[in-house]
N, C-alpha and C positions, 0 to 999 in steps of 0.2 A: 361523462368522460370514460367511466369504466365500460359503458356499453361500447363506445367507439374503440376502446383498446381491445375489448373481446372481439368485436367484428374485424378489427384489423389483424388480430392474430389468426382468426379463422381463414381470412383471405390470404394471409402469408402462408398458411399451411396448405391451402388448396392450390396455390400457384407455385410451391416449392419444387425444386429439382428433385428432391428426395422422393416426393409422391409420384413424380413422373417415372423415376427409376423402379419404385416399388410396383406400380401399376404395370409396367412393362415386364417386370420379373413374374408377376401373377399371370399375365396373360400367356407368357411362355409356358408356365405350368399347365394352365387350362388347355393349350394347344396339345401339349404332350398327353394329358389325360383324356382329352377327346379323341385323340388318335388311337389310343389304346382301347377305349371304350367302344370304338366302332366294330371291334371283333365280335362283341356280344350284342350290342345294341343296334348296329347298322348305322350308316352315315347320318341319315336324317334325324333319327332319335337322339344320337350322340351330340350332334350340333345344337339341337333344341335344348338339351339338359345342360351342356357345359358352356356353350358360347352365346346362345340367344336367351338365357335366363338370367335373371338378377341375383339368384342364389342357386348353389348346387346342393341338392337335397339327398339325404340318405334314408332309405326306407328299410328298416329291419325286416328280415325274412319272416313271413307269416303275420306281419303287422301292417296296419294302415297308418301308423304314425310316420310323419315326415319330419326329419331333423336336419336343419341347415348345417352344412359342415365346410363350406367354402364359398367365397364370392363368385358370382357367375360372370360371364363375359359382358352381359349387359350393364351390370353394376360398375365393373372395373372400366368398360369403355366409356360410361357416362362420366366417371370420375376423371378419366384421362381427357375427355373433351373439355370439361370445366377447367382442369388444370391448364390445358393448351391455351384456352381463350384468356384466362386470367393472366397467365405468364406473358402472353403476347402484349396485353395492354399495360402491364405493370412494369415489364423488364425491357421491353424493346422500345427505343426511341422512334419517333415518326420522322424518318429522314430518307433521302435517296440512298445513303450509304446502307441502310438497313432494310431497303425495299425487298431485296431478295428473300430475307428471313420472314418478312411479313407474308410474302406470297407462299413460302414453304409452309408456315403455319396455317394460312387459310386452306391450302390444298389438304393438309392433314386433317383439319376440321371437317372438311367436305367428305373425306374418306370415312370417318367415323359416322357423320350424319347419313351417309349413303348406306352403311351397313344397318343402322337403326331403321331406315326407311325400307330396306330390303326385307328385314325381319318382319315388319308390320304389314308391308303391302304386297310382297311377292306371292303368287299363286301358281303352283306347279300342277300340271295334269298330263295325261297321255292321250294320244289320238292313235287307236289301232285301226289300220285300214288295209283291206285286201286289194289286190290288183283288180281294176275295173270298178271298185267301190267308191262312193262319194260320202263324205262325212262333213257335217257342219257342227259338230260339237266334240269336246274332248271330256275325258273322265278323270276325276281325282282319284288316285290309286290309294289314298289313305282315308278318305272321308266317305261317308255314306248319305243317303237321303231316302225318305219314304216317299213314294210316288202314288197319288191318288188320281186316277184317270177316268174320265167319262168316255167309255168305249162304245157307246150307243151307235154312233156313226161309224161304220166299218172304214170309212176313207179318212178320218181324222179323230185323234184323241186329244181332248182337252185335259191337260195335266196340271196338278197342284204338287208341288215339291216341297218337302219339309226337311231341312237339314238336321243331321244327327246331333247337332248341339242343342237342339230342342227336345231330344228324345229322353226325358227323364221320367222314371216311374211316377205315375199319379198325375202327370201334367196333361192338361186338355188343350187340344189344338183345334182351332177353328179357322175357317176361311170363308169369305162372302161367297166364293164360287162353289161351295159344297153345301148340300142340304143337311148335313149332319156334322157333328164333331168327332174327333178321334181322341180317345183317352188311351194314354200310354201305360200298359200294365207291366212292362219290364222291358229293359234294354241291356243288352250284353255285347260289348265291343268285339269280343272274340269268344267262341265256343265250339264244342265238338257236337255236331248235329247227326242223329241217326234215327232209324226206325225204332219205335218204342218196343222194348222187350218185356218179358214177364215181370222182371224185378225193377224196371225203370219207373221213376216217378212221372206222373202226368206233365206234360209241357205247359199246361195252362191254357192252351188253345181249345176252343170249343166248335170252331168251324174250319173248313178247308183241310189241307194235307197236314197241317200242324197238329191236329188232334189225334193223329196216329204216330207222332214223332216224339223224341226225347232229346235233350240236350244237356251238356255239362259245361259251365262256364270255365273258361281257362285265361291265362295272362295274354295280353295283346301281343301280336307278332311284331317283332322288332327288326328282323333281318330285312335287307332291301328287296330280296327276292320272294318274301313271303307276303301273304295277304290274309287279313282277318276274315273269319266266317262270323259275321255279325248276325245277331238275332234280335228282333223287336216283336213284342206282343202288343197289338193295338185292338181297340174295341171301338167300332163306329157306333155312336149314340144319336138318335133322332132328338129333335127339339123337345118332344114330349117325354123324353127320358127313356124311351124303348131302346133296348140293346139289340144290335144286329150281330151279335157274337163276337168272340175274341179270335183273332187271326195271328197265327205265327208267320212272320216275314223274315226271310233271309236272302242275302246276296247270292247263295249258292243254289237256291231253288230256281229250277230252269224257267218256270212260267209263273205269271202273277196270279194271284187269287181274287175272287170277287163275288159280288152278290147282285141281285136285281132289286132296285127300290123305286117305286112309282113309275114302272115301265122304262127305266133307264138302267143300263148296265154299267156297273162300276168296278174297277180293277184296282188291286192294292199290291204293291211290291216294294222291296227293299233293294236298292241298287247303288252302285258307285256314283258319287255325286257327279252331275254333268253340268257343263259350261256350254251354252249355246253361242255360236258365233255368227255375225251377220254376213259371212261368206262361206264358201264350201271349197273343199279339196277333193280332187279325184286322183287316185294313184294310178298312173299309166304304166309304170314299170319300176320294179325293184331289182337291184343289182347287189350281189354279195361277192365281191371279188376276193380271191385268195392268191397267195404267192405260188408261183408255179412249183408243182411237186409236193406241196404241203397242204395242210388244212389250216394254216395260219391266216386269219383275216387280213386282207390288205385294204379293203375300202367297202363301206356300205353307202348305197345312195338310193334316193327315191326321186323318180321323176313324177311330179304332180301337175295337175291343172287347177290353177287358182281362178276361181270366179267370184267376183264381187260386184254385183249390179249396182249397187249405191255409189261405189267409187269408180265404176266403169273400167274395172280391171278384169282382164280375161287373157290369161297367159300361162305358158309352161314354165315351171321352176324346178330346178334340180338341187335337192337338199342332200348334203353329204357331210361327212365328218369335218368339223371346224368351218363349215359354211351352211349356216342356218338360214331360214327364210323369215324375214321380219315383215309382219303386216298386221295392220289394225291394232298396234299396241302389244302384239303377241310375238314371240320368237319360237320357232319350230326347229328342233334339233333332231338329227337322226339318232335314236336311241337304241333300238332292238329290232328284231325281226322273228318270223316264224312261219309255220305251215309250208315247210320246204321252199323257203325263200319267195312265197307269194304274199305274205303279209309283212307290213312295215309298221313299227311302232315309232311314233314321233313324239318327243317330249315337248309340251307346250308350256311356256313360261310367260306369265304376265308380271313384268317388274317395271313400275313407272320410274324407278330410281336407277335404272341400268346405266345411264350415262354418267352418274356421279363418280365412280371410280376412275373412268377415263379422264374426266375433267380434272380430278384430284392428282392423278399422275402427271399430267400435262403441267398443272401449276407447280407441283413439287419440282419437276425437272427444270422449268423455267426459273423457279426461284433460286435453285442451286447454281444454275449457270450464271444468273445475275450476281449472286453473292460472291462466287468464286472469281468472277470477272472483275468485280470491284476490288476484291483483295489482290488479284493478280496485277491489276493496274496500280494499286497502291504500292506493291512490292517493287514493280519495275520503276516507279517514280523515286523510290528510296535509293535504288541502285544507280540511277543516272544522277 
């Protein structure tokens, strides 16, 4: 009996209106805090720390200690979703009279589920493409990858890509396509890289251009228009334990480094993480329109040729502000430009849950119309 009473109290607390109001108040605080934090952290990092985390952490300056100071949007959103579901089944009667409120609750639940799905599944990248150029890949502007390529055949490179999530010091990386393994000797998400001076400490590299360079680790870049200078030290090691040297790789080095092993030429590089697509886009024309007599932007647009042989698709598409291209589960937005208006930067978003907010809004609207229609009919009935 006591167990049932305790469980009943927990369910009552989780489905209470007080919890609903408290969660909404905390969410409002988080939105304000996230907005203010964007000044120093940038939009992406601020959203990750305040809205898409379960706890907001404070790290004292000069310390690696992380102290939780406030519930994050993930925790509050999860509680609100549980509260919404329990309240619906405990307090709403299952009848046509209350059908509108049921639909509203289902729509709100879908909205929260959609946000959780977006946080876990959404992948953003950029496709920078010049006029006349063709691209079949996009690049993640926040993530890196080590690429090991067999460049023996000048017409074709066989690549093995290793994401930065695996680049931890001391980790051994192996792949069946490689006749050697890579040992990570160090990884820095952001650093200052320079030629080695008289008083600089050695970089740790023994081969390639890195042997004559020095670096100093620094905090990761947070602003939306900044990019990290990442550095990784890797050591190719043969199955018999023989080392082929330690190489310093960085995304700011212009050319890959490499070595020859058993007559084959191998290249090593650190670059922005790439996502290959089964279709290509060719930029035919980019336009940057301004309001007459001013430098105020009026419109950005990219005329691209979409070619997808598997889908039998070969057509021209105009991408401009608020009019993206959707193809192959990806959405291409007009994001930026450069090189005297001859280069277009498209933001590429993969979000399997992108339709859920729209479905949620439709359900909430229909539910409210149903509910107020029922209430209006009831009021009119009383007046007559």
